[in-house]
C-alpha positions in Angstrom: 3.2 -10.8 21.2 -0.2 -10.6 19.4 0.3 -14.2 18.5 -3.4 -15.0 19.2 -4.4 -12.8 16.3 -2.1 -14.7 13.8 -3.9 -16.9 11.3 -3.4 -18.3 7.8 -4.6 -16.2 4.9 -8.2 -17.0 4.1 -8.4 -15.1 0.8 -6.8 -16.7 -2.3 -6.1 -15.0 -5.6 -6.3 -17.7 -8.3 -4.8 -17.0 -11.7 -5.6 -18.4 -15.1 -3.8 -17.4 -18.3 -3.7 -18.5 -21.9 -2.2 -17.6 -25.2 -5.7 -17.3 -26.8 -9.2 -16.7 -25.7 -10.2 -20.2 -26.5 -7.4 -21.7 -24.4 -8.3 -19.4 -21.5 -11.9 -20.4 -21.7 -11.0 -24.1 -21.8 -9.0 -23.7 -18.6 -11.8 -21.8 -16.9 -14.3 -24.5 -17.9 -12.0 -27.3 -16.8 -11.4 -25.7 -13.4 -15.1 -25.2 -12.9 -15.8 -28.9 -13.7 -12.9 -29.9 -11.4 -14.2 -28.1 -8.3 -17.7 -29.5 -9.0 -16.4 -33.1 -9.2 -13.8 -32.7 -6.4 -15.7 -30.7 -3.8 -13.3 -31.8 -1.0 -10.3 -30.0 -2.4 -9.2 -27.1 -0.3 -8.4 -23.7 -1.6 -4.7 -24.0 -0.5 -4.5 -27.2 -2.6 -6.2 -25.5 -5.6 -4.1 -22.4 -5.3 -0.8 -24.5 -5.1 -1.7 -26.4 -8.2 -2.7 -23.3 -10.2 0.5 -21.6 -9.2 2.5 -24.4 -10.9 0.8 -23.4 -14.2 2.2 -20.8 -16.6 1.0 -17.4 -15.4 2.8 -15.0 -17.7 0.7 -15.6 -20.9 -0.9 -12.5 -22.4 -4.6 -13.3 -21.9 -5.5 -13.5 -18.2 -8.3 -14.1 -15.7 -8.2 -14.2 -11.9 -10.7 -14.7 -9.2 -10.4 -13.7 -5.5 -12.2 -16.2 -3.2 -12.3 -17.5 0.4 -14.2 -20.8 -0.1 -14.4 -23.4 -2.8 -18.2 -22.9 -3.3 -17.6 -19.2 -4.1 -14.9 -20.2 -6.6 -17.3 -22.6 -8.4 -20.0 -19.9 -8.6 -17.6 -17.3 -9.8 -16.1 -19.5 -12.5 -19.5 -20.9 -13.6 -21.0 -17.3 -13.9 -17.8 -16.2 -15.7 -17.3 -13.4 -13.2 -13.7 -13.1 -14.1 -11.9 -10.4 -16.1 -9.7 -10.8 -19.1 -6.7 -8.7 -20.0 -5.7 -8.0 -23.6 -1.9 -7.5 -23.3 -0.2 -8.3 -26.5 2.3 -11.2 -26.3 5.0 -9.1 -28.0 4.7 -6.1 -25.7 6.0 -5.5 -22.2 4.0 -4.1 -19.4 4.5 -0.4 -18.6 6.9 0.2 -15.6 5.7 0.1 -12.0 6.2 3.1 -9.8 5.7 3.0 -6.0 4.3 6.1 -4.5 4.7 6.7 -0.8 2.4 9.2 1.0 3.3 11.3 4.0 1.3 11.5 7.2 -2.3 12.5 7.6 -4.3 9.5 6.4 -3.0 7.0 9.0 -5.3 5.5 11.6 -5.5 3.1 14.5 -5.5 -0.6 13.4 -4.1 0.4 10.0 -3.1 -2.7 8.0 -4.0 -4.9 10.9 -5.5 -7.5 8.5 -2.1 -7.7 6.8 -0.2 -8.0 10.1 -2.3 -10.9 11.2 -2.4 -12.8 7.8 0.9 -12.1 6.0 3.9 -13.5 7.9 6.5 -11.6 5.8 4.7 -8.2 6.4 4.5 -9.0 10.1 8.2 -9.9 10.2 9.3 -6.6 8.6 7.0 -4.5 10.7 8.2 -6.3 13.9 11.8 -5.5 12.8 11.0 -1.8 12.5 9.3 -2.0 15.9 12.4 -3.5 17.5 14.6 -0.7 16.1 12.2 2.1 17.2 11.6 1.0 20.8 14.7 2.8 22.2 13.3 6.0 20.6 9.6 5.6 21.3 10.1 3.8 24.7 7.1 1.6 23.8 6.1 -0.8 21.1 4.9 0.6 17.8 2.8 -2.6 17.3 1.1 -2.1 20.7 0.3 1.5 19.8 -1.1 0.7 16.4 -2.9 -2.5 17.3 -3.6 -1.7 21.0 -7.3 -2.8 20.9 -7.1 -6.6 20.6 -10.9 -6.8 20.6 -11.2 -4.4 17.7 -13.6 -5.9 15.1 -12.0 -6.8 11.8 -13.8 -5.8 8.6 -15.8 -8.8 7.5 -16.8 -9.6 4.0 -14.1 -8.1 1.8 -16.1 -8.3 -1.4 -18.9 -6.2 0.1 -18.2 -2.5 0.4 -18.9 -1.2 3.9 -18.4 2.5 4.4 -18.7 4.5 7.6 -20.5 7.3 5.9 -20.4 9.6 8.9 -16.6 9.3 9.1 -16.2 9.6 5.3 -18.2 12.9 5.3 -16.4 14.2 8.3 -19.5 14.2 10.5 -18.0 12.3 13.4 -16.5 14.0 16.4 -12.8 14.5 15.9 -10.9 11.4 17.1 -8.3 13.3 19.2 -11.1 14.8 21.3 -12.7 11.4 22.2 -10.1 8.7 21.5 -6.7 8.9 23.3 -5.3 6.1 21.1 -6.1 8.1 17.9 -4.7 11.2 19.6 -1.5 9.5 20.4 -1.1 8.2 16.9 -1.4 11.8 15.6 1.6 13.1 17.6 4.5 13.8 15.3 6.9 11.7 17.4 4.7 8.6 16.8 3.0 9.3 13.4 6.3 9.7 11.4 8.0 6.4 12.4 4.6 4.6 12.4 3.8 5.6 8.8 7.3 5.0 7.6 7.3 1.5 9.1 3.9 0.4 7.6 4.8 1.8 4.2 8.3 0.1 4.2 6.8 -3.3 5.3 4.1 -3.0 2.7 6.6 -2.2 -0.1 8.8 -5.2 0.9 5.7 -7.4 0.9 4.9 -6.3 -2.7 8.5 -6.9 -3.7 8.3 -10.4 -2.2 5.2 -11.0 -4.4 7.3 -10.1 -7.5 6.1 -6.5 -7.9 9.5 -4.8 -8.6 9.3 -1.0 -9.1 11.3 0.7 -11.8 10.9 4.1 -10.0 9.8 5.6 -6.7 8.1 8.8 -5.7 7.6 9.8 -2.0 5.6 12.7 -0.6 7.4 14.4 2.4 8.1 11.6 4.8 7.5 9.2 2.0 10.8 10.2 0.5 12.5 8.5 3.4 10.8 5.3 2.5 11.9 5.7 -1.1 15.5 6.3 0.0 15.4 3.2 2.1 13.9 1.0 -0.6 16.4 2.4 -3.1 19.3 1.4 -0.9 20.4 5.0 -0.1 19.7 4.3 3.6 20.0 1.1 5.5 16.7 0.4 7.3 18.1 1.0 10.8 19.6 4.3 9.6 16.4 5.4 8.0 14.4 4.6 11.1 16.9 6.5 13.3 16.7 9.6 11.1 12.9 9.5 10.9 12.5 9.0 14.7 15.1 11.6 15.7 13.7 14.1 13.1 10.2 13.6 14.6 11.6 14.3 18.0 13.2 17.5 16.7 10.0 18.7 15.1 7.9 17.7 18.1 10.0 20.1 20.2 9.4 23.0 17.8 6.6 25.6 18.3 3.3 24.5 16.8 2.0 25.9 13.6 -0.8 25.5 11.1 -1.1 24.4 7.4 -3.7 25.6 4.9 -4.6 23.9 1.6 -5.5 26.4 -1.1 -7.0 25.8 -4.6 -4.6 28.3 -6.2 -1.4 28.0 -8.3 1.9 28.8 -6.7 1.9 32.1 -8.7 -1.5 33.0 -7.4 -0.6 32.4 -3.7 2.6 34.3 -3.9 1.0 37.6 -2.6 0.0 35.7 0.6 3.6 34.6 1.4 5.6 36.5 4.1 8.2 35.9 6.8 5.4 34.2 8.7 3.8 32.3 5.9 5.7 29.8 3.6 4.8 27.8 0.6 4.8 24.2 2.0 3.8 22.2 -1.0 2.9 22.5 -4.7 0.6 19.5 -5.4 -1.3 20.5 -8.5 -1.6 23.1 -11.2 -4.0 25.0 -9.0 -3.4 23.3 -5.6 -0.9 24.5 -3.0 -0.4 24.3 0.8 0.7 27.2 3.0 2.3 26.8 6.4 3.4 29.0 9.2 2.5 30.6 12.5 -1.0 29.9 13.5 -2.2 33.5 13.6 -0.7 34.3 10.2 -2.2 31.2 8.6 -5.7 32.0 10.1 -5.4 35.5 8.8 -4.7 34.2 5.2 -7.6 31.9 5.6 -9.9 34.8 6.4 -8.6 36.8 3.4 -9.2 33.9 1.0 -12.7 33.1 2.4 -13.6 36.8 2.0 -12.8 36.4 -1.6 -14.9 33.2 -1.8 -11.9 31.0 -2.3 -12.5 27.7 -0.6 -9.5 26.7 1.6 -9.1 24.1 4.4 -7.0 23.9 7.5 -5.1 20.6 7.7 -5.2 18.6 10.9 -1.5 19.0 11.7 0.4 20.0 14.8 3.3 21.8 13.1 4.0 23.8 10.0 5.9 21.2 8.0 8.1 22.2 5.1 8.2 25.8 6.2 10.5 28.4 7.8 9.3 27.1 11.2 11.5 24.1 10.7 14.7 26.2 10.4 15.8 26.0 14.0 16.0 22.2 13.8 18.4 22.3 10.8 21.7 22.2 12.7 20.6 19.3 14.8 19.4 17.3 11.8 22.6 18.0 9.8 24.6 16.8 12.8 22.6 13.6 13.0 22.7 13.1 9.2 26.5 13.2 9.2 26.6 10.1 11.4 24.8 8.0 8.7 26.3 6.1 5.8 24.8 6.6 2.4 24.9 4.8 -1.0 23.9 5.8 -4.5 20.3 4.8 -5.3 19.7 1.4 -6.8 16.2 2.4 -7.9 15.6 5.9 -9.4 13.4 8.2 -7.3 12.2 11.7 -7.5 13.3 14.4 -5.1 10.9 16.6 -3.1 13.4 19.4 -3.1 14.1 19.7 -6.8 11.1 18.0 -8.3 13.4 16.0 -10.6 15.1 12.6 -10.4 17.6 12.6 -7.5 21.3 12.4 -8.3 23.8 10.2 -6.5 25.5 13.4 -5.2 22.2 14.7 -3.7 21.2 11.3 -2.3 24.6 10.9 -0.5 24.8 14.5 0.8 24.0 14.6 4.5 22.7 18.2 4.3 20.0 17.1 1.8 17.6 16.0 4.5 17.7 19.5 6.2 16.7 21.1 2.9 14.1 18.4 2.5 12.6 19.3 5.9 12.4 23.1 5.3 11.7 23.5 1.6 8.3 23.0 -0.1 7.3 19.6 -1.5 7.5 19.9 -5.3 5.0 17.2 -6.0 3.5 18.8 -9.1 7.0 19.0 -10.7 7.7 15.4 -9.6 4.7 14.2 -11.4 5.5 16.3 -14.5 9.0 14.7 -14.7 7.5 11.3 -14.2 4.9 11.7 -17.0 7.4 13.3 -19.3 9.6 10.3 -19.2 6.9 7.8 -19.8 3.2 8.8 -20.2 1.8 5.4 -19.1 2.9 3.7 -15.9 1.4 1.5 -13.2 1.3 3.9 -10.2 0.9 2.0 -6.9 0.2 4.1 -3.8 2.0 2.1 -1.0 0.5 3.4 2.2 -2.7 4.9 3.7 -5.0 7.0 1.7 -5.3 7.8 -2.0 -4.2 11.4 -2.1 -1.2 10.9 -4.3 -3.3 9.0 -6.8 -5.7 11.9 -6.8 -2.9 14.4 -7.4 -1.7 12.2 -10.3 -5.2 12.1 -11.9 -5.5 15.8 -11.7 -2.1 16.5 -13.5 -2.5 17.8 -17.0 0.0 15.3 -18.4 -2.0 12.3 -16.9 -3.9 10.7 -19.8 -7.4 9.4 -19.2 -6.2 5.8 -20.0 -3.7 6.2 -17.0 -6.6 6.5 -14.5 -7.2 2.7 -14.4 -3.5 2.1 -13.7 -3.5 4.1 -10.4 -3.9 1.6 -7.5 -4.4 1.9 -3.8 -3.0 -0.7 -1.4 -4.6 0.2 2.0 -8.2 1.0 2.6 -9.4 4.3 4.1 -10.1 4.4 7.8 -13.9 4.7 7.1 -13.8 1.8 4.6 -14.8 -1.5 6.3 -13.5 -3.8 3.7 -11.0 -6.5 4.7 -7.4 -5.4 4.5 -6.1 -8.7 3.0 -8.9 -8.7 0.4 -8.3 -5.0 -0.4 -4.6 -5.6 -1.1 -5.2 -8.7 -3.2 -7.8 -6.9 -5.2 -5.1 -4.5 -6.3 -2.7 -7.3 -7.0 -5.4 -8.9 -9.2 -5.8 -5.7 -11.2 -2.1 -5.3 -11.7 -1.8 -8.8 -12.9 -4.7 -8.5 -15.3 -3.2 -5.4 -16.7 0.0 -7.2 -17.6 2.3 -7.1 -14.6 4.1 -10.4 -13.9 4.2 -11.8 -10.3 5.7 -14.5 -8.2 2.5 -16.6 -7.6 4.2 -19.1 -5.3 4.8 -16.3 -2.8 1.3 -14.8 -3.2 -0.4 -18.2 -2.5 2.2 -20.0 -0.3 1.4 -23.6 0.3 2.6 -26.2 2.7 4.3 -29.3 1.2 1.1 -31.2 1.8 -0.7 -28.9 -0.5 1.7 -29.1 -3.5 0.3 -31.3 -6.3 1.8 -34.7 -7.0 1.7 -36.0 -10.5 0.7 -39.5 -9.3 -1.8 -38.3 -6.8 -3.6 -35.2 -7.9 -5.2 -34.8 -11.4 -4.1 -31.8 -13.4 -6.8 -29.1 -13.1 -6.7 -28.4 -16.8 -7.1 -32.0 -17.8 -10.9 -32.6 -17.6 -11.5 -35.3 -14.9 -13.8 -37.4 -17.1 -10.7 -38.1 -19.3 -9.3 -40.3 -16.5 -12.3 -42.0 -14.8 -10.2 -44.4 -12.6 -8.1 -41.6 -11.2 -11.2 -39.4 -10.7 -12.8 -42.2 -8.7 -9.7 -42.7 -6.6 -9.6 -39.0 -5.9 -13.2 -38.9 -4.9 -12.7 -41.8 -2.5 -9.7 -40.1 -0.9 -11.8 -36.9 -0.5 -14.6 -38.9 1.2 -12.1 -40.5 3.6 -10.7 -37.0 4.5 -14.2 -35.7 5.1 -15.0 -38.7 7.4 -11.7 -38.2 9.3 -12.5 -34.5 9.9 -15.9 -35.5 11.2 -14.4 -38.0 13.6 -11.9 -35.5 14.9 -14.6 -33.0 15.4 -16.7 -35.5 17.3 -13.7 -36.4 19.6 -13.0 -32.7 20.3 -16.6 -32.1 21.7 
């Protein structure tokens, strides 16, 4: 299924590192000369050889390319960045942040599904578990349009300005695929699956989080990644929970630029506090008429507020009738103490083993407000500087983090997205590797052999391929042999091309 869209990665992230600026510059110069003198080397071959080099030295450069000519130009113009991590220091911890629903879209992460075999394998596994619940393929729903154009030049920003500014007709009104993806029963397992597969891909590349933070549905991903829930159990809970919510009466949600104290007068038996996201940013949820009434009151006071595009009043009293059913389901699941610390939506603090293994926890999680502001406060109190990686669609959690009063200005550069916005036409693979590049330059160590996987034929041989960092002129006989082999390979390719016509 979808095999015709599978292809080898065409973007390569090539690392250079050194113990001094001089050493790093010498390596960059040597590689530039090498690709100029050996133009027939392929990017997989170059990447495989570079990944055999030491990549954890403190001074670093990296370039993201999709052809050898581009690599030569980038290195020759020195368009590579250098980090300044001290050799005696360790990189700040990595935190994965998992968003909830709302920013997902059709063909989300399609470029990763077609180019990253491990990501595809994990997402396919989620799809297989979910089919009995959805009665159709999650992959078919998400990537239904086989002819959908893929974003092209990853290095060139391409924004759909109409969509970004909200000036397009709402997708559900015109696009049945988008409308289907917005249904609770589909959206929740879909977002969970993509975020979980993406987190596993990052781990496979060597990015190991020291802590997790999930927003609403995102806490289920955190619990699965932390080992509290087995993947199949987590998917079952998410899918069945979505079914329960789908069957509840509809409601509305309203985001308000006020503190939780300031919105207190607007709360009632029909209006609940759904989320506390910032010092002066909250979300209210409840019956449609009651929420619309609050909206009018706020607008009359010239307080800007915005209705969210949701079908139900999540994290409110309107979830209460589903509690007995969710508790019953949760008791059928086996839990384990978290192996990776993560923050609780319910308490705003680090979850305890007792809470994580309590089946009734998930019902409280469904009905009580998301304490995201407190979660960030506890995160920053523990360590002011961290690498915050938003693993999923959108960049809302990163925006909340930047707005937090405890977030230092230096932290801003260490908040990273992993998936492009729906209106951003950049290539998915390029977008993700760009984030990996920034993380590595800032001092995070990675498993480069998994980032740039190479077939055995691409691996360097001491007797066959010159070392990239030994200037070719130093070994003229081997350089001439390599040039002759490259010319033979070029002629063979031309002959095969002529025969295929």
